[in-house]
C-alpha positions in Angstrom: 0.2 0.2 0.0 1.5 3.5 -1.3 2.0 6.4 1.4 -0.3 9.2 0.8 1.9 12.2 0.1 -0.4 14.6 1.6 -0.7 13.0 5.0 3.0 12.7 5.1 3.3 16.7 4.3 0.9 17.3 7.0 2.9 15.1 9.9 6.1 17.2 8.8 4.3 20.4 9.1 3.2 19.3 12.3 6.6 18.3 13.0 8.1 21.7 12.0 6.1 23.6 14.5 6.9 21.2 17.1 3.4 20.0 17.1 4.3 16.4 18.4 0.7 15.2 19.4 -0.9 16.3 16.3 1.8 14.4 14.4 1.7 11.4 16.8 -2.2 11.3 16.1 -1.8 11.4 12.5 1.0 8.6 12.3 -0.7 6.3 14.7 -4.1 6.9 12.3 -2.0 5.7 9.4 -0.2 3.0 11.6 3.4 4.4 10.7 5.0 2.3 13.4 4.5 -0.7 11.0 5.6 1.0 7.8 7.9 0.5 5.1 8.2 3.5 3.6 11.6 5.2 4.6 10.0 8.8 4.3 7.3 7.8 6.9 9.7 5.9 9.1 11.7 9.2 9.1 8.9 11.0 10.1 7.9 8.6 12.8 11.3 8.8 14.2 11.3 12.4 14.8 7.7 12.3 16.3 9.4 9.6 18.9 12.6 11.9 19.4 10.3 14.7 20.2 8.6 12.6 22.5 11.7 11.1 24.4 11.4 7.6 22.9 14.5 7.3 21.7 14.7 3.8 21.3 11.5 3.4 19.4 13.0 6.5 17.0 16.4 4.8 16.6 14.8 1.4 15.7 12.3 3.2 12.8 15.2 5.1 11.6 17.3 2.1 11.4 14.3 0.1 9.4 14.2 3.1 6.8 17.8 2.5 6.3 17.0 -0.9 5.5 14.4 -0.3 3.4 16.3 2.3 1.5 19.9 2.4 2.2 20.8 5.5 0.5 18.1 7.7 1.9 19.9 10.7 3.0 17.4 12.4 5.4 17.3 8.6 7.2 21.4 8.7 7.2 21.8 11.9 8.7 19.4 11.5 11.1 21.0 8.0 12.1 24.4 10.2 12.4 22.6 13.0 14.7 21.2 10.2 17.0 24.9 9.0 17.2 26.3 12.3 17.6 23.6 13.1 20.4 25.0 10.1 22.6 28.5 11.1 22.0 29.5 8.6 19.5 31.4 10.9 17.5 32.8 8.0 15.4 30.1 6.5 14.4 28.4 9.5 13.7 31.2 10.6 11.2 30.5 7.1 9.8 27.0 7.8 9.1 27.6 11.4 7.9 30.0 10.2 5.6 27.8 7.2 4.4 25.7 10.2 3.6 27.9 12.6 1.7 29.2 9.9 -0.3 25.9 8.3 -1.3 24.1 11.6 -2.5 25.3 14.2 -5.4 27.1 17.3 -4.5 25.1 20.1 -3.7 22.2 18.7 -1.9 20.2 20.9 0.7 20.9 19.1 3.6 24.5 19.9 3.4 
């Protein structure tokens, strides 16, 4: 089943406004926890991080990378989690993977 891009746009809008409750309700309504869509898993991971549910956030981002190994957003988010944990060497590895897998000049840089 394909993920509705308008739904993800709404979730990302909620997250940008730090409305974790609104984002979480939409994600739950669409059963994002079981998703195989890396964009949906990235949004779910961000919501879990903002809720302080770090193990669930990391598990979701790792699944996103499993389903789409070159997903730059997921790679960068995984690097951020490692950096926040003080795992600088691991974070560097994730950032380098994102850097090497993407064309130069991408907006995330």
